[in-house]
N, CA, C and O atoms as a Tripos MOL2 file, in Angstrom:
@<TRIPOS>MOLECULE
protein
  292   291    73     0     0
PROTEIN
NO_CHARGES

@<TRIPOS>ATOM
      1 N           0.8240   -1.1910    0.0000 N.3       1 MET1
      2 CA          0.0000    0.0000    0.0000 C.3       1 MET1
      3 C           0.8660    1.2510    0.0000 C.2       1 MET1
      4 O           0.5530    2.2340   -0.6730 O.2       1 MET1
      5 N           1.9370    1.2090    0.7460 N.am      2 LEU2
      6 CA          2.7980    2.3890    0.8270 C.3       2 LEU2
      7 C           3.5130    2.6420   -0.4910 C.2       2 LEU2
      8 O           3.4770    3.7540   -1.0190 O.2       2 LEU2
      9 N           4.1600    1.6150   -1.0220 N.am      3 GLY3
     10 CA          4.9690    1.7910   -2.2150 C.3       3 GLY3
     11 C           4.1750    1.7670   -3.4990 C.2       3 GLY3
     12 O           4.2580    2.6970   -4.3010 O.2       3 GLY3
     13 N           3.4100    0.7190   -3.7020 N.am      4 ARG4
     14 CA          2.7180    0.5460   -4.9790 C.3       4 ARG4
     15 C           1.4960    1.4330   -5.1480 C.2       4 ARG4
     16 O           1.2130    1.8790   -6.2610 O.2       4 ARG4
     17 N           0.7790    1.6970   -4.0900 N.am      5 LEU5
     18 CA         -0.3890    2.5730   -4.1890 C.3       5 LEU5
     19 C          -0.0880    3.9890   -3.7330 C.2       5 LEU5
     20 O          -0.9510    4.8650   -3.7880 O.2       5 LEU5
     21 N           1.1350    4.2060   -3.2860 N.am      6 ARG6
     22 CA          1.6340    5.5220   -2.8730 C.3       6 ARG6
     23 C           0.7700    6.1840   -1.7980 C.2       6 ARG6
     24 O           0.4900    7.3820   -1.8530 O.2       6 ARG6
     25 N           0.3600    5.3860   -0.8340 N.am      7 MET7
     26 CA         -0.4090    5.9220    0.2900 C.3       7 MET7
     27 C           0.5450    6.4470    1.3480 C.2       7 MET7
     28 O           1.6710    5.9710    1.4850 O.2       7 MET7
     29 N           0.0740    7.4360    2.0910 N.am      8 ASP8
     30 CA          0.8550    7.8440    3.2490 C.3       8 ASP8
     31 C           0.6000    6.8210    4.3640 C.2       8 ASP8
     32 O          -0.3230    6.0120    4.2650 O.2       8 ASP8
     33 N           1.3940    6.8570    5.3920 N.am      9 VAL9
     34 CA          1.3410    5.8510    6.4520 C.3       9 VAL9
     35 C          -0.0270    5.8120    7.1340 C.2       9 VAL9
     36 O          -0.5760    4.7310    7.3490 O.2       9 VAL9
     37 N          -0.5770    6.9600    7.4710 N.am     10 ASP10
     38 CA         -1.8700    6.9930    8.1610 C.3      10 ASP10
     39 C          -2.9890    6.3980    7.3060 C.2      10 ASP10
     40 O          -3.8400    5.6720    7.8210 O.2      10 ASP10
     41 N          -2.9950    6.6960    6.0230 N.am     11 THR11
     42 CA         -4.0090    6.1540    5.1200 C.3      11 THR11
     43 C          -3.8450    4.6480    4.9760 C.2      11 THR11
     44 O          -4.8350    3.9160    4.9890 O.2      11 THR11
     45 N          -2.6140    4.1780    4.8380 N.am     12 ALA12
     46 CA         -2.3610    2.7460    4.7140 C.3      12 ALA12
     47 C          -2.8140    1.9970    5.9630 C.2      12 ALA12
     48 O          -3.3950    0.9160    5.8600 O.2      12 ALA12
     49 N          -2.5530    2.5600    7.1390 N.am     13 ILE13
     50 CA         -2.9900    1.9350    8.3840 C.3      13 ILE13
     51 C          -4.5070    1.8510    8.4400 C.2      13 ILE13
     52 O          -5.0580    0.8320    8.8580 O.2      13 ILE13
     53 N          -5.1880    2.9180    8.0190 N.am     14 LYS14
     54 CA         -6.6530    2.9360    8.0120 C.3      14 LYS14
     55 C          -7.2030    1.8450    7.0890 C.2      14 LYS14
     56 O          -8.1090    1.1030    7.4690 O.2      14 LYS14
     57 N          -6.6530    1.7540    5.8810 N.am     15 HIS15
     58 CA         -7.1060    0.7370    4.9260 C.3      15 HIS15
     59 C          -6.7630   -0.6720    5.4040 C.2      15 HIS15
     60 O          -7.5580   -1.5940    5.2200 O.2      15 HIS15
     61 N          -5.6140   -0.8480    6.0030 N.am     16 TYR16
     62 CA         -5.2140   -2.1590    6.4990 C.3      16 TYR16
     63 C          -6.1380   -2.5960    7.6330 C.2      16 TYR16
     64 O          -6.5100   -3.7670    7.7070 O.2      16 TYR16
     65 N          -6.5090   -1.6810    8.5070 N.am     17 ASP17
     66 CA         -7.4230   -1.9900    9.6010 C.3      17 ASP17
     67 C          -8.7690   -2.4580    9.0590 C.2      17 ASP17
     68 O          -9.3330   -3.4360    9.5500 O.2      17 ASP17
     69 N          -9.2800   -1.7670    8.0550 N.am     18 ILE18
     70 CA        -10.5470   -2.1560    7.4250 C.3      18 ILE18
     71 C         -10.4140   -3.5250    6.7690 C.2      18 ILE18
     72 O         -11.3000   -4.3680    6.9080 O.2      18 ILE18
     73 N          -9.3160   -3.7530    6.0590 N.am     19 LEU19
     74 CA         -9.0730   -5.0240    5.3790 C.3      19 LEU19
     75 C          -9.0520   -6.1730    6.3780 C.2      19 LEU19
     76 O          -9.6970   -7.1970    6.1550 O.2      19 LEU19
     77 N          -8.3230   -6.0170    7.4690 N.am     20 VAL20
     78 CA         -8.2050   -7.0830    8.4710 C.3      20 VAL20
     79 C          -9.5610   -7.4060    9.0910 C.2      20 VAL20
     80 O          -9.9040   -8.5770    9.2540 O.2      20 VAL20
     81 N         -10.3240   -6.3870    9.4340 N.am     21 LYS21
     82 CA        -11.6350   -6.6260   10.0340 C.3      21 LYS21
     83 C         -12.5690   -7.3300    9.0560 C.2      21 LYS21
     84 O         -13.3450   -8.1950    9.4630 O.2      21 LYS21
     85 N         -12.5080   -6.9790    7.7850 N.am     22 TYR22
     86 CA        -13.3760   -7.5900    6.7810 C.3      22 TYR22
     87 C         -12.9740   -9.0330    6.4950 C.2      22 TYR22
     88 O         -13.8270   -9.9200    6.4670 O.2      22 TYR22
     89 N         -11.6930   -9.2710    6.2850 N.am     23 VAL23
     90 CA        -11.2240  -10.5950    5.8710 C.3      23 VAL23
     91 C         -11.2460  -11.5990    7.0170 C.2      23 VAL23
     92 O         -11.6560  -12.7440    6.8230 O.2      23 VAL23
     93 N         -10.8190  -11.1990    8.1890 N.am     24 PHE24
     94 CA        -10.6250  -12.1430    9.2760 C.3      24 PHE24
     95 C         -11.7310  -12.1360   10.3310 C.2      24 PHE24
     96 O         -11.5590  -12.7280   11.3960 O.2      24 PHE24
     97 N         -12.8520  -11.4870   10.0610 N.am     25 SER25
     98 CA        -13.9110  -11.4130   11.0620 C.3      25 SER25
     99 C         -14.7490  -12.6930   11.1310 C.2      25 SER25
    100 O         -15.2260  -13.0540   12.2070 O.2      25 SER25
    101 N         -14.9320  -13.3770   10.0150 N.am     26 HIS26
    102 CA        -15.7790  -14.5740    9.9960 C.3      26 HIS26
    103 C         -15.0230  -15.7510    9.3770 C.2      26 HIS26
    104 O         -14.8080  -15.7820    8.1650 O.2      26 HIS26
    105 N         -14.6210  -16.7200   10.2030 N.am     27 PRO27
    106 CA        -13.9670  -17.9050    9.6390 C.3      27 PRO27
    107 C         -14.9500  -18.7130    8.7970 C.2      27 PRO27
    108 O         -16.1650  -18.5570    8.9190 O.2      27 PRO27
    109 N         -14.4110  -19.5720    7.9470 N.am     28 LYS28
    110 CA        -15.2470  -20.4410    7.1260 C.3      28 LYS28
    111 C         -16.1120  -21.3160    8.0230 C.2      28 LYS28
    112 O         -15.7020  -21.6900    9.1220 O.2      28 LYS28
    113 N         -17.2980  -21.6370    7.5530 N.am     29 GLY29
    114 CA        -18.2000  -22.4880    8.3090 C.3      29 GLY29
    115 C         -17.8200  -23.9600    8.2600 C.2      29 GLY29
    116 O         -18.1170  -24.7090    9.1900 O.2      29 GLY29
    117 N         -17.1750  -24.3720    7.1980 N.am     30 ARG30
    118 CA        -16.8000  -25.7800    7.0670 C.3      30 ARG30
    119 C         -15.2830  -25.9010    7.0180 C.2      30 ARG30
    120 O         -14.6010  -24.9780    6.5710 O.2      30 ARG30
    121 N         -14.7590  -27.0140    7.4650 N.am     31 PRO31
    122 CA        -13.3010  -27.2120    7.4150 C.3      31 PRO31
    123 C         -12.8160  -27.2520    5.9700 C.2      31 PRO31
    124 O         -13.4990  -27.7810    5.0930 O.2      31 PRO31
    125 N         -11.6820  -26.7110    5.7390 N.am     32 GLY32
    126 CA        -11.1060  -26.6910    4.4010 C.3      32 GLY32
    127 C          -9.6100  -26.5310    4.4850 C.2      32 GLY32
    128 O          -9.0070  -26.7620    5.5330 O.2      32 GLY32
    129 N          -9.0160  -26.1370    3.3860 N.am     33 ASP33
    130 CA         -7.5660  -25.9430    3.3650 C.3      33 ASP33
    131 C          -7.1440  -24.7590    4.2190 C.2      33 ASP33
    132 O          -6.0700  -24.7700    4.8200 O.2      33 ASP33
    133 N          -7.9840  -23.7440    4.2700 N.am     34 GLY34
    134 CA         -7.6550  -22.5490    5.0440 C.3      34 GLY34
    135 C          -8.7870  -22.1970    5.9840 C.2      34 GLY34
    136 O          -9.9070  -22.6880    5.8410 O.2      34 GLY34
    137 N          -8.4890  -21.3550    6.9310 N.am     35 LYS35
    138 CA         -9.4940  -20.9880    7.9140 C.3      35 LYS35
    139 C         -10.3730  -19.8300    7.4370 C.2      35 LYS35
    140 O         -11.5050  -19.6830    7.8980 O.2      35 LYS35
    141 N          -9.8650  -19.0130    6.5230 N.am     36 PHE36
    142 CA        -10.5940  -17.8520    6.0350 C.3      36 PHE36
    143 C         -10.6880  -17.9010    4.5240 C.2      36 PHE36
    144 O          -9.8740  -18.5520    3.8680 O.2      36 PHE36
    145 N         -11.6760  -17.2180    3.9670 N.am     37 LYS37
    146 CA        -11.9120  -17.2360    2.5250 C.3      37 LYS37
    147 C         -10.9650  -16.2960    1.7850 C.2      37 LYS37
    148 O         -10.8310  -15.1240    2.1370 O.2      37 LYS37
    149 N         -10.3190  -16.8250    0.7660 N.am     38 ALA38
    150 CA         -9.4270  -16.0160   -0.0700 C.3      38 ALA38
    151 C         -10.2310  -15.0080   -0.8910 C.2      38 ALA38
    152 O          -9.7170  -13.9450   -1.2380 O.2      38 ALA38
    153 N         -11.4720  -15.3300   -1.2010 N.am     39 THR39
    154 CA        -12.2930  -14.4140   -1.9930 C.3      39 THR39
    155 C         -12.5660  -13.1190   -1.2350 C.2      39 THR39
    156 O         -12.7020  -12.0600   -1.8480 O.2      39 THR39
    157 N         -12.6470  -13.1960    0.0950 N.am     40 LYS40
    158 CA        -12.8370  -11.9730    0.8860 C.3      40 LYS40
    159 C         -11.5910  -11.0980    0.8220 C.2      40 LYS40
    160 O         -11.6950   -9.8760    0.7210 O.2      40 LYS40
    161 N         -10.4140  -11.7190    0.8810 N.am     41 LEU41
    162 CA         -9.1670  -10.9670    0.7720 C.3      41 LEU41
    163 C          -9.0690  -10.3180   -0.6070 C.2      41 LEU41
    164 O          -8.7020   -9.1490   -0.7220 O.2      41 LEU41
    165 N          -9.3940  -11.0710   -1.6410 N.am     42 GLU42
    166 CA         -9.3570  -10.5340   -2.9980 C.3      42 GLU42
    167 C         -10.3070   -9.3530   -3.1490 C.2      42 GLU42
    168 O          -9.9430   -8.3360   -3.7400 O.2      42 GLU42
    169 N         -11.5150   -9.4800   -2.6220 N.am     43 ALA43
    170 CA        -12.4960   -8.3960   -2.7130 C.3      43 ALA43
    171 C         -12.0210   -7.1620   -1.9560 C.2      43 ALA43
    172 O         -12.2100   -6.0370   -2.4190 O.2      43 ALA43
    173 N         -11.4040   -7.3670   -0.7920 N.am     44 ALA44
    174 CA        -10.9180   -6.2380    0.0080 C.3      44 ALA44
    175 C          -9.7830   -5.5130   -0.7060 C.2      44 ALA44
    176 O          -9.7400   -4.2830   -0.7180 O.2      44 ALA44
    177 N          -8.8720   -6.2670   -1.2950 N.am     45 ILE45
    178 CA         -7.7560   -5.6530   -2.0240 C.3      45 ILE45
    179 C          -8.2680   -4.8980   -3.2450 C.2      45 ILE45
    180 O          -7.8250   -3.7840   -3.5250 O.2      45 ILE45
    181 N          -9.2020   -5.5080   -3.9700 N.am     46 LYS46
    182 CA         -9.7720   -4.8290   -5.1400 C.3      46 LYS46
    183 C         -10.4850   -3.5470   -4.7360 C.2      46 LYS46
    184 O         -10.4340   -2.5540   -5.4630 O.2      46 LYS46
    185 N         -11.1410   -3.5580   -3.5960 N.am     47 SER47
    186 CA        -11.8290   -2.3650   -3.1110 C.3      47 SER47
    187 C         -10.8300   -1.2460   -2.8160 C.2      47 SER47
    188 O         -11.0730   -0.0880   -3.1530 O.2      47 SER47
    189 N          -9.7270   -1.5900   -2.1970 N.am     48 ILE48
    190 CA         -8.6870   -0.5980   -1.8990 C.3      48 ILE48
    191 C          -8.0850   -0.0540   -3.1890 C.2      48 ILE48
    192 O          -7.9180    1.1560   -3.3360 O.2      48 ILE48
    193 N          -7.7580   -0.9440   -4.1220 N.am     49 VAL49
    194 CA         -7.1780   -0.5100   -5.3990 C.3      49 VAL49
    195 C          -8.1630    0.3650   -6.1560 C.2      49 VAL49
    196 O          -7.7640    1.3680   -6.7490 O.2      49 VAL49
    197 N          -9.4470    0.0040   -6.1470 N.am     50 ARG50
    198 CA        -10.4790    0.8170   -6.8240 C.3      50 ARG50
    199 C         -10.5730    2.2010   -6.1820 C.2      50 ARG50
    200 O         -10.7410    3.1980   -6.8830 O.2      50 ARG50
    201 N         -10.4670    2.2650   -4.8600 N.am     51 GLY51
    202 CA        -10.5380    3.5450   -4.1740 C.3      51 GLY51
    203 C          -9.3740    4.4690   -4.5090 C.2      51 GLY51
    204 O          -9.5220    5.6910   -4.5160 O.2      51 GLY51
    205 N          -8.2150    3.8780   -4.7880 N.am     52 VAL52
    206 CA         -7.0220    4.6810   -5.0760 C.3      52 VAL52
    207 C          -6.8890    4.9940   -6.5630 C.2      52 VAL52
    208 O          -6.5910    6.1270   -6.9400 O.2      52 VAL52
    209 N          -7.1130    3.9800   -7.4100 N.am     53 THR53
    210 CA         -6.8770    4.1530   -8.8450 C.3      53 THR53
    211 C          -8.1470    4.4120   -9.6460 C.2      53 THR53
    212 O          -8.0750    4.9120  -10.7680 O.2      53 THR53
    213 N          -9.3180    4.0770   -9.0830 N.am     54 GLY54
    214 CA        -10.5690    4.2270   -9.8060 C.3      54 GLY54
    215 C         -10.9770    2.9820  -10.5640 C.2      54 GLY54
    216 O         -12.0720    2.9480  -11.1260 O.2      54 GLY54
    217 N         -10.1300    1.9450  -10.6020 N.am     55 ASP55
    218 CA        -10.4140    0.7110  -11.3230 C.3      55 ASP55
    219 C          -9.8750   -0.4540  -10.5070 C.2      55 ASP55
    220 O          -8.6770   -0.5230  -10.2330 O.2      55 ASP55
    221 N         -10.7580   -1.3730  -10.1180 N.am     56 SER56
    222 CA        -10.3260   -2.4940   -9.2760 C.3      56 SER56
    223 C          -9.4150   -3.4640  -10.0180 C.2      56 SER56
    224 O          -8.6910   -4.2300   -9.3820 O.2      56 SER56
    225 N          -9.4330   -3.4490  -11.3460 N.am     57 GLU57
    226 CA         -8.5880   -4.3460  -12.1380 C.3      57 GLU57
    227 C          -7.2930   -3.6720  -12.5920 C.2      57 GLU57
    228 O          -6.4990   -4.2640  -13.3240 O.2      57 GLU57
    229 N          -7.0910   -2.4500  -12.1590 N.am     58 SER58
    230 CA         -5.9050   -1.6950  -12.5430 C.3      58 SER58
    231 C          -4.6440   -2.3530  -11.9800 C.2      58 SER58
    232 O          -4.6290   -2.7730  -10.8230 O.2      58 SER58
    233 N          -3.5910   -2.4440  -12.7880 N.am     59 PRO59
    234 CA         -2.3360   -2.9540  -12.2190 C.3      59 PRO59
    235 C          -1.8100   -1.9660  -11.1840 C.2      59 PRO59
    236 O          -2.0740   -0.7670  -11.2680 O.2      59 PRO59
    237 N          -1.0740   -2.4730  -10.2210 N.am     60 LEU60
    238 CA         -0.5120   -1.5820   -9.2140 C.3      60 LEU60
    239 C           0.4800   -0.6440   -9.8680 C.2      60 LEU60
    240 O           1.1590   -1.0130  -10.8260 O.2      60 LEU60
    241 N           0.5620    0.5640   -9.3500 N.am     61 LEU61
    242 CA          1.4300    1.5700   -9.9380 C.3      61 LEU61
    243 C           2.8920    1.1440   -9.8370 C.2      61 LEU61
    244 O           3.3450    0.7650   -8.7580 O.2      61 LEU61
    245 N           3.6400    1.1990  -10.9460 N.am     62 PRO62
    246 CA          5.0490    0.8020  -10.8880 C.3      62 PRO62
    247 C           5.8870    1.8420  -10.1540 C.2      62 PRO62
    248 O           5.6350    3.0420  -10.2550 O.2      62 PRO62
    249 N           6.8620    1.3760   -9.4310 N.am     63 MET63
    250 CA          7.8050    2.2850   -8.7670 C.3      63 MET63
    251 C           9.0470    2.3680   -9.6380 C.2      63 MET63
    252 O           9.6770    1.3510   -9.9310 O.2      63 MET63
    253 N           9.3920    3.5610  -10.0440 N.am     64 GLU64
    254 CA         10.5840    3.7480  -10.8440 C.3      64 GLU64
    255 C          11.7700    3.9860   -9.9270 C.2      64 GLU64
    256 O          11.6340    4.6090   -8.8740 O.2      64 GLU64
    257 N          12.9090    3.5020  -10.3190 N.am     65 ARG65
    258 CA         14.0920    3.5540   -9.4600 C.3      65 ARG65
    259 C          14.5380    4.9810   -9.1340 C.2      65 ARG65
    260 O          15.0430    5.2240   -8.0380 O.2      65 ARG65
    261 N          14.3680    5.9090  -10.0400 N.am     66 ASN66
    262 CA         14.8400    7.2730   -9.8240 C.3      66 ASN66
    263 C          13.7690    8.1830   -9.2260 C.2      66 ASN66
    264 O          13.9840    9.3880   -9.0870 O.2      66 ASN66
    265 N          12.6580    7.6320   -8.8870 N.am     67 GLU67
    266 CA         11.5530    8.4410   -8.3850 C.3      67 GLU67
    267 C          11.7820    8.8150   -6.9260 C.2      67 GLU67
    268 O          12.1180    7.9610   -6.1050 O.2      67 GLU67
    269 N          11.6000   10.0890   -6.6100 N.am     68 SER68
    270 CA         11.8460   10.5470   -5.2540 C.3      68 SER68
    271 C          10.5660   10.6010   -4.4110 C.2      68 SER68
    272 O          10.6390   10.7710   -3.1950 O.2      68 SER68
    273 N           9.3940   10.4560   -5.0470 N.am     69 THR69
    274 CA          8.1490   10.4880   -4.2870 C.3      69 THR69
    275 C           7.7560    9.0720   -3.9080 C.2      69 THR69
    276 O           8.2060    8.1000   -4.5140 O.2      69 THR69
    277 N           6.9250    8.9760   -2.9110 N.am     70 GLY70
    278 CA          6.4530    7.6680   -2.4840 C.3      70 GLY70
    279 C           7.4080    7.0330   -1.4910 C.2      70 GLY70
    280 O           8.4800    7.5590   -1.1920 O.2      70 GLY70
    281 N           6.9870    5.9060   -1.0030 N.am     71 CYS71
    282 CA          7.7600    5.1850    0.0070 C.3      71 CYS71
    283 C           8.6660    4.1680   -0.6590 C.2      71 CYS71
    284 O           8.2430    3.4660   -1.5770 O.2      71 CYS71
    285 N           9.8860    4.0830   -0.2120 N.am     72 ARG72
    286 CA         10.8210    3.0810   -0.7420 C.3      72 ARG72
    287 C          10.4640    1.7330   -0.1390 C.2      72 ARG72
    288 O          10.5010    1.5640    1.0800 O.2      72 ARG72
    289 N          10.1220    0.7800   -0.9810 N.am     73 THR73
    290 CA          9.7780   -0.5550   -0.5050 C.3      73 THR73
    291 C          10.5880   -1.6040   -1.2180 C.2      73 THR73
    292 O          10.4330   -2.7940   -0.9450 O.2      73 THR73
@<TRIPOS>BOND
     1     1     2 1
     2     2     3 1
     3     3     4 2
     4     3     5 am
     5     5     6 1
     6     6     7 1
     7     7     8 2
     8     7     9 am
     9     9    10 1
    10    10    11 1
    11    11    12 2
    12    11    13 am
    13    13    14 1
    14    14    15 1
    15    15    16 2
    16    15    17 am
    17    17    18 1
    18    18    19 1
    19    19    20 2
    20    19    21 am
    21    21    22 1
    22    22    23 1
    23    23    24 2
    24    23    25 am
    25    25    26 1
    26    26    27 1
    27    27    28 2
    28    27    29 am
    29    29    30 1
    30    30    31 1
    31    31    32 2
    32    31    33 am
    33    33    34 1
    34    34    35 1
    35    35    36 2
    36    35    37 am
    37    37    38 1
    38    38    39 1
    39    39    40 2
    40    39    41 am
    41    41    42 1
    42    42    43 1
    43    43    44 2
    44    43    45 am
    45    45    46 1
    46    46    47 1
    47    47    48 2
    48    47    49 am
    49    49    50 1
    50    50    51 1
    51    51    52 2
    52    51    53 am
    53    53    54 1
    54    54    55 1
    55    55    56 2
    56    55    57 am
    57    57    58 1
    58    58    59 1
    59    59    60 2
    60    59    61 am
    61    61    62 1
    62    62    63 1
    63    63    64 2
    64    63    65 am
    65    65    66 1
    66    66    67 1
    67    67    68 2
    68    67    69 am
    69    69    70 1
    70    70    71 1
    71    71    72 2
    72    71    73 am
    73    73    74 1
    74    74    75 1
    75    75    76 2
    76    75    77 am
    77    77    78 1
    78    78    79 1
    79    79    80 2
    80    79    81 am
    81    81    82 1
    82    82    83 1
    83    83    84 2
    84    83    85 am
    85    85    86 1
    86    86    87 1
    87    87    88 2
    88    87    89 am
    89    89    90 1
    90    90    91 1
    91    91    92 2
    92    91    93 am
    93    93    94 1
    94    94    95 1
    95    95    96 2
    96    95    97 am
    97    97    98 1
    98    98    99 1
    99    99   100 2
   100    99   101 am
   101   101   102 1
   102   102   103 1
   103   103   104 2
   104   103   105 am
   105   105   106 1
   106   106   107 1
   107   107   108 2
   108   107   109 am
   109   109   110 1
   110   110   111 1
   111   111   112 2
   112   111   113 am
   113   113   114 1
   114   114   115 1
   115   115   116 2
   116   115   117 am
   117   117   118 1
   118   118   119 1
   119   119   120 2
   120   119   121 am
   121   121   122 1
   122   122   123 1
   123   123   124 2
   124   123   125 am
   125   125   126 1
   126   126   127 1
   127   127   128 2
   128   127   129 am
   129   129   130 1
   130   130   131 1
   131   131   132 2
   132   131   133 am
   133   133   134 1
   134   134   135 1
   135   135   136 2
   136   135   137 am
   137   137   138 1
   138   138   139 1
   139   139   140 2
   140   139   141 am
   141   141   142 1
   142   142   143 1
   143   143   144 2
   144   143   145 am
   145   145   146 1
   146   146   147 1
   147   147   148 2
   148   147   149 am
   149   149   150 1
   150   150   151 1
   151   151   152 2
   152   151   153 am
   153   153   154 1
   154   154   155 1
   155   155   156 2
   156   155   157 am
   157   157   158 1
   158   158   159 1
   159   159   160 2
   160   159   161 am
   161   161   162 1
   162   162   163 1
   163   163   164 2
   164   163   165 am
   165   165   166 1
   166   166   167 1
   167   167   168 2
   168   167   169 am
   169   169   170 1
   170   170   171 1
   171   171   172 2
   172   171   173 am
   173   173   174 1
   174   174   175 1
   175   175   176 2
   176   175   177 am
   177   177   178 1
   178   178   179 1
   179   179   180 2
   180   179   181 am
   181   181   182 1
   182   182   183 1
   183   183   184 2
   184   183   185 am
   185   185   186 1
   186   186   187 1
   187   187   188 2
   188   187   189 am
   189   189   190 1
   190   190   191 1
   191   191   192 2
   192   191   193 am
   193   193   194 1
   194   194   195 1
   195   195   196 2
   196   195   197 am
   197   197   198 1
   198   198   199 1
   199   199   200 2
   200   199   201 am
   201   201   202 1
   202   202   203 1
   203   203   204 2
   204   203   205 am
   205   205   206 1
   206   206   207 1
   207   207   208 2
   208   207   209 am
   209   209   210 1
   210   210   211 1
   211   211   212 2
   212   211   213 am
   213   213   214 1
   214   214   215 1
   215   215   216 2
   216   215   217 am
   217   217   218 1
   218   218   219 1
   219   219   220 2
   220   219   221 am
   221   221   222 1
   222   222   223 1
   223   223   224 2
   224   223   225 am
   225   225   226 1
   226   226   227 1
   227   227   228 2
   228   227   229 am
   229   229   230 1
   230   230   231 1
   231   231   232 2
   232   231   233 am
   233   233   234 1
   234   234   235 1
   235   235   236 2
   236   235   237 am
   237   237   238 1
   238   238   239 1
   239   239   240 2
   240   239   241 am
   241   241   242 1
   242   242   243 1
   243   243   244 2
   244   243   245 am
   245   245   246 1
   246   246   247 1
   247   247   248 2
   248   247   249 am
   249   249   250 1
   250   250   251 1
   251   251   252 2
   252   251   253 am
   253   253   254 1
   254   254   255 1
   255   255   256 2
   256   255   257 am
   257   257   258 1
   258   258   259 1
   259   259   260 2
   260   259   261 am
   261   261   262 1
   262   262   263 1
   263   263   264 2
   264   263   265 am
   265   265   266 1
   266   266   267 1
   267   267   268 2
   268   267   269 am
   269   269   270 1
   270   270   271 1
   271   271   272 2
   272   271   273 am
   273   273   274 1
   274   274   275 1
   275   275   276 2
   276   275   277 am
   277   277   278 1
   278   278   279 1
   279   279   280 2
   280   279   281 am
   281   281   282 1
   282   282   283 1
   283   283   284 2
   284   283   285 am
   285   285   286 1
   286   286   287 1
   287   287   288 2
   288   287   289 am
   289   289   290 1
   290   290   291 1
   291   291   292 2
@<TRIPOS>SUBSTRUCTURE
     1 MET1         2 RESIDUE 1 A MET
     2 LEU2         6 RESIDUE 1 A LEU
     3 GLY3        10 RESIDUE 1 A GLY
     4 ARG4        14 RESIDUE 1 A ARG
     5 LEU5        18 RESIDUE 1 A LEU
     6 ARG6        22 RESIDUE 1 A ARG
     7 MET7        26 RESIDUE 1 A MET
     8 ASP8        30 RESIDUE 1 A ASP
     9 VAL9        34 RESIDUE 1 A VAL
    10 ASP10       38 RESIDUE 1 A ASP
    11 THR11       42 RESIDUE 1 A THR
    12 ALA12       46 RESIDUE 1 A ALA
    13 ILE13       50 RESIDUE 1 A ILE
    14 LYS14       54 RESIDUE 1 A LYS
    15 HIS15       58 RESIDUE 1 A HIS
    16 TYR16       62 RESIDUE 1 A TYR
    17 ASP17       66 RESIDUE 1 A ASP
    18 ILE18       70 RESIDUE 1 A ILE
    19 LEU19       74 RESIDUE 1 A LEU
    20 VAL20       78 RESIDUE 1 A VAL
    21 LYS21       82 RESIDUE 1 A LYS
    22 TYR22       86 RESIDUE 1 A TYR
    23 VAL23       90 RESIDUE 1 A VAL
    24 PHE24       94 RESIDUE 1 A PHE
    25 SER25       98 RESIDUE 1 A SER
    26 HIS26      102 RESIDUE 1 A HIS
    27 PRO27      106 RESIDUE 1 A PRO
    28 LYS28      110 RESIDUE 1 A LYS
    29 GLY29      114 RESIDUE 1 A GLY
    30 ARG30      118 RESIDUE 1 A ARG
    31 PRO31      122 RESIDUE 1 A PRO
    32 GLY32      126 RESIDUE 1 A GLY
    33 ASP33      130 RESIDUE 1 A ASP
    34 GLY34      134 RESIDUE 1 A GLY
    35 LYS35      138 RESIDUE 1 A LYS
    36 PHE36      142 RESIDUE 1 A PHE
    37 LYS37      146 RESIDUE 1 A LYS
    38 ALA38      150 RESIDUE 1 A ALA
    39 THR39      154 RESIDUE 1 A THR
    40 LYS40      158 RESIDUE 1 A LYS
    41 LEU41      162 RESIDUE 1 A LEU
    42 GLU42      166 RESIDUE 1 A GLU
    43 ALA43      170 RESIDUE 1 A ALA
    44 ALA44      174 RESIDUE 1 A ALA
    45 ILE45      178 RESIDUE 1 A ILE
    46 LYS46      182 RESIDUE 1 A LYS
    47 SER47      186 RESIDUE 1 A SER
    48 ILE48      190 RESIDUE 1 A ILE
    49 VAL49      194 RESIDUE 1 A VAL
    50 ARG50      198 RESIDUE 1 A ARG
    51 GLY51      202 RESIDUE 1 A GLY
    52 VAL52      206 RESIDUE 1 A VAL
    53 THR53      210 RESIDUE 1 A THR
    54 GLY54      214 RESIDUE 1 A GLY
    55 ASP55      218 RESIDUE 1 A ASP
    56 SER56      222 RESIDUE 1 A SER
    57 GLU57      226 RESIDUE 1 A GLU
    58 SER58      230 RESIDUE 1 A SER
    59 PRO59      234 RESIDUE 1 A PRO
    60 LEU60      238 RESIDUE 1 A LEU
    61 LEU61      242 RESIDUE 1 A LEU
    62 PRO62      246 RESIDUE 1 A PRO
    63 MET63      250 RESIDUE 1 A MET
    64 GLU64      254 RESIDUE 1 A GLU
    65 ARG65      258 RESIDUE 1 A ARG
    66 ASN66      262 RESIDUE 1 A ASN
    67 GLU67      266 RESIDUE 1 A GLU
    68 SER68      270 RESIDUE 1 A SER
    69 THR69      274 RESIDUE 1 A THR
    70 GLY70      278 RESIDUE 1 A GLY
    71 CYS71      282 RESIDUE 1 A CYS
    72 ARG72      286 RESIDUE 1 A ARG
    73 THR73      290 RESIDUE 1 A THR
């Protein structure tokens, strides 16, 4: 979120808090390979990307080596 979506720290923390509550709030009802649904994580990430870029299918913004803005990741 910091590097690829160029969020500031406070915004990234806010989005991460929302993501964690959404993805990990309800475990799967039946036993499976994982305890939580990957589709919820995918939906949460797409929602964040859509909020930043305007398109949930948009590739993450590339970080150029000589760029001075954004967070180094």
